[in-house]
N, C-alpha and C positions, 0 to 999 in steps of 0.2 A: 612663717605661716605653715610650712610643711611640718616642722617640728611640733608645733602646737596641735595641728590636726592629728599627727601621729600619736601624740600623748593621749589624745581623746579617742584614739582608735578609729578615726575617720580616715581610713587608709586610701580611699579613692581620692579624697580631697588632698591628702598629703602627697600622693604620687603626682597629682596634677601641679601642685605648687612646686615640688622639686623639679619637675620637667620644665616648668616655666623659668625657674632659676637657671637651669642648665642651658636652656635656649638663649637666655639673656647673656650668660657668660660666654657662650660660643660666639655671639655677635661681637662681644668685646674682644675676644681672642682673635677673631678674624681680622679685626681692624688694626692689630698691633703693627703688622708689617708696614701698612700704608702710613700710619701715624709716625712710626720710627723714621721712615724715609723723609717725611715732611720735617721732622725735628732735625735730622741730619742736614737737610738742605737749608733750614733756617740758620743753623750754626755756621755752616760754610759761607753762606751769603753775608752773615754778620761779621765773620772774620775778615772777609774781603773788604767790607765797608768800615772796618775798624770799630765796630759796635760791640764792645766786650760784654755789656749787660745782656744784649739780645743773644749773643753767641753763647753765653753761659746758660741762659734759660733753655736754649735749644739743646745744649749738651746735657743739662740736668734731665730734661724730658726724655732724651734718647737713652740716658742711663737707666731710667725707670722702665722704658719700653723694651729696650734691647740690652740688658746688663752684660751679655756675653759678646757684644759687638767688638771685634778686634780693633776698630778704628777709634774707640773711645779714648784710650790714653793719648793717641796722637792728636785728636781734636782738642783735648784738654790742654795739652802742651801748647798747641797753636793759640788757644784762647789766652793763656797766661802771657804769651809774647805780644799780644795786640798793642799794649802801651809802648813797648820797645820799638815795634815796627812803625807805629805812628810817629814817634819822636825821630826816628832815623829818616823817614820820608819827609818830614818837615825840614830837617837839616839839609837833605838833598835838594829840596825845592829852593831853599834860600841860597844855597851855593850855586845852583844853576842860574838863578836870576842875577847873581853877581858875576857870572861867567867863569866860575871856578869849576870846570867840568870834572877835574880829577877828584876834588872833594865831594862833588855830587855823586860820582860813581862809588866812592868809598862809603858814603852814607847809604846809598841804595844797596850796595853789597851787604852792609851791616843789617839792613832790613831783611834782605833775602836770607842771610845766615840765621836770623831769628826765626824766619818762617819760609823755608825753601819752596813750599807749595803755594805761596801767595801769588796769584795770577797778576794782580794789579802791580805788585812790586816788580815782577818780572818784566812787565811792559815798560814801566818807568826806567828800570835798569837798562833795558835795551836802548832807550833814547839817550840816556846819559853816557852810555859806553861808546857811542859812535865817535865822539870827538877825540878820545884818547886811547882807542882800542889798540892801535898798532904798537905803541910803546909798551903797554902792559902785556900784550901778547908775547913780544920778544923776551920780556923779562921773565914771564912765567915759564916759557920754554927753556930758557937758560937755567933757571933755578930747578926745574924738573929734571934736566939732564944731570945737574950736579948731585941731586939726591939719588938718582939712579946709579951713578958711579959709586956711591957709598952704600948701595944696596938698601937704602931707606925707601922701600917701595911704597909705603903708604903716603909719604910726603911727595914722592915723585908723581904718584897717581893724582894727588890733589892738584899739583901744579899743572900737569898735562890736562886734567879735566878743566881746570880754570882757563887754560889757554883755549881749549875747545869751546868753552862757554863765551869767551871774549870774541872769537872769530869762528862761529859755527860754519862747518863745511870745509874748513882749512885742512889741507892734507897733512901738515906737519904734526898736529896732535894725534892724528890717527896712526901715523907711522911710529910716533913715540909710544903710543899705547901698545902697539904690537911688540916693540922692543921690550917694553916693561913686562908684558905678559910672558915673553920668552924667558926673561931674567927671573921672574917670580917662579915660573915652573921649575927652572933649574935649581933654584935655591930651595924650593919646597921639596923636590925629590931628594936633595942632599940631606935635608932635615929629616925626612921620613926614613931614609936609610939609617941614619944615626939613631933615631928614636927606636926603630925596629930592633936593632942590635942591642940597645940598652934594655928593652923590654924582654928580649930573650935571656939576657944575663940575669935579669931580675925575676925570671920565670913568670912574667905577666903575659901569659900566652894569648888570652882573649884580646888583650890590647894589641899584641903583636899582629894577630890576624887582621884586626881592623886597620892597623897601620899599613900593612902590606897590601891589603885590598884597596886602600885609598891610593897608594902609589900606583897600583895597576889600573885604577880607574883613570889616572892621568896619562899613563903610558903602559899599555898592556904588554909591551915587549921587554920590560925591565927584567933582567936576569936575576938581580938580587931580590926583587920582590917575589918573583915566581918561586925561587928556591926557599925564601923565607916563609912564604905561605904554605909550601909543601911540608915544611918542618913544623910550623907553628899550629896549623889546623888540628892535626891529631893530638898534639899536646894540649891544646885548648879544650878539646872534647874530654880528654882524660882528666884535666884539672877540674872541669865542671862536674864530671861524674864523682870525683873524689870529694869535692866540696859539698855536693848534694848528699852523699852518704854520711859524711862527718857531721853535717848540719842537722840531719834528721835520723838519728840512730834508732828511733822508735820503729822505723820501717823494718828493721832487721828481725822483728818477731815473725815476719812473713818469710817462709822458707825460700820463696823465689827471690825475694829481695836479698836474703843472705847469700844465696848462690851468685846473684849478680854482683854483689859486693866483693866476693872472693875472686870473681873473674876480673874485676877492675883492679884489685890488688895485684893479681898475677901480671897484668899488663904493666902496672907501675913498677913492679919489682924487676921486670925484664929490661927496663931502661937503664943503661950504663954508659957514662957515669950519670949519677943523679945530682941535681942541684940541691941546695939546703932546703928549699921550699918543698920540693917533691919528697926528699928524704924525710922531712918532718911529717908529711901527710902519710907516707908509707908506715912509719912507726906508729902514728896515731890510729891508722886504720887496723893495723895488726892487733893493737890493744883492744880496739873496739870489737873486732871479730872474735877475739878470745873471750871478751866479756859477753858477747851475744851468744856464744856456744856453751857457756857454763850453766848447767841446769840448776834450778832451784825448786824445792818442794814447797808448794803453796797449799795451805789448809783453808777450805771453804766451810762456812757454817751457814745454816738456814733454819727454817721453821717446818720443814717437811710439807709445806703447803705452797711454797713459791717455786714455780718452774724456772730454773736458772740456766742461762746459756752464756758461755764464755765466747764472745764474738770473735770470729776468725779462728777459733780453736775447736770447740765442741759444745754440744748440749749436755749439761750435767743433770737435768731433770730436777725432781724434788728430792730433798735429803735433809738430814740434820747435820752430818759431817761428811766431807769428801776431800780427797787430796788429789792434786795434779802436779806433775813435774813440768815446769815451764822454763823456757829460756828467758833471760833478762829482757826487759822491755816494758812498754806501756800496754795495758790490756783494759778491756771494758767488759764488765759483767752485767747482764741484763736479766732482771727478775720480772716475771709475769704471774699474776694471780687473779682469777675471776673475781670481780667486785672490788678490786683494789687498784690503786694507781701504780703503774709500772715504775720500777726503780732502775736506774743506770748508774753503775759505780765504776769510775775510772781509777786505776791503781797502777803503780810502778813496781816492777820486780827487779831487784838488784842482786848481783852475784853475792854469794856468801851471806845471804840474809834469809830470815824466816818470816813469812807473811801469813796473816790470817785475815781472810776477807769474809765479812758477813753480808749476805744478800738475802733480804726478805722484804716483801711488800707489807706495809703496816698502815698505809693511809687508805681508808675505805672511801669508795666513790659514792 
């Protein structure tokens, strides 16, 4: 309606229609959060009830309302597990009726594995576990310590966690978890020390900095990490500076950038001995600086009507022919003429080359 009124030059009516549309949209937008929460609750309740169809509808609605919700993938995964959870619970119930509590627990654990967040499964599992908890607890603890002796930390943690789930509040799993944490820390610090040294040898200094910082975040008193960070940090800064210059040689048309590059080169050259990576960067930068310092005569042509400016260099004004001596690099010429559309010409100047750049405004406004 607003568009129609606008086309008919009924601007007041058009504005009113647009405002009414905006107000209606605002109401819809304001309701998104509440509707999203309702859809999430619908999906969660349906998951608990084993109603896959209703859960799927809730998930689909939540996806439309809150497409960025981080819980969406997890909800969808839980929904896909509903049939498996239901089958496992049915098996557990049948085993419990037959008095086979071990099988009932296994089935309930299978259901919990399919959906660890399922509250009803957790409640049933607690009931089934009571009968055979002690034997499974001892077995889990034994297997956990066996894995810990082999430094299979993930497996050990799973068994200790399982034991804790079997007998919540028992002191043995808590003590085992403390032993596990200490062993993991020691192994992690050994791994970080080896990784840091390898990164130094490979001249991956930024990674070495991250490695040593990670080690110090675990234990701030580590001598090897302190010394490694002291060495790696300045080298990482130098490597970043070298990579930045080599990746963007166009900046060297600026005198300040050229001077900064020479300073970085001097810092790199001062490092003795240099590894192959740094040596390669030094050689490449020396070539680049030589390239950047080699002047080239550039001839400009125009129509004596266009006011020409070589950006970041100088204003050339109006002319028919003009010459400048420029260092290699990328430049931009801007042409301005009253009554005509401005022109902007990007061009590259390379060593040992002759370039002729024509800059003129030809498109009348």
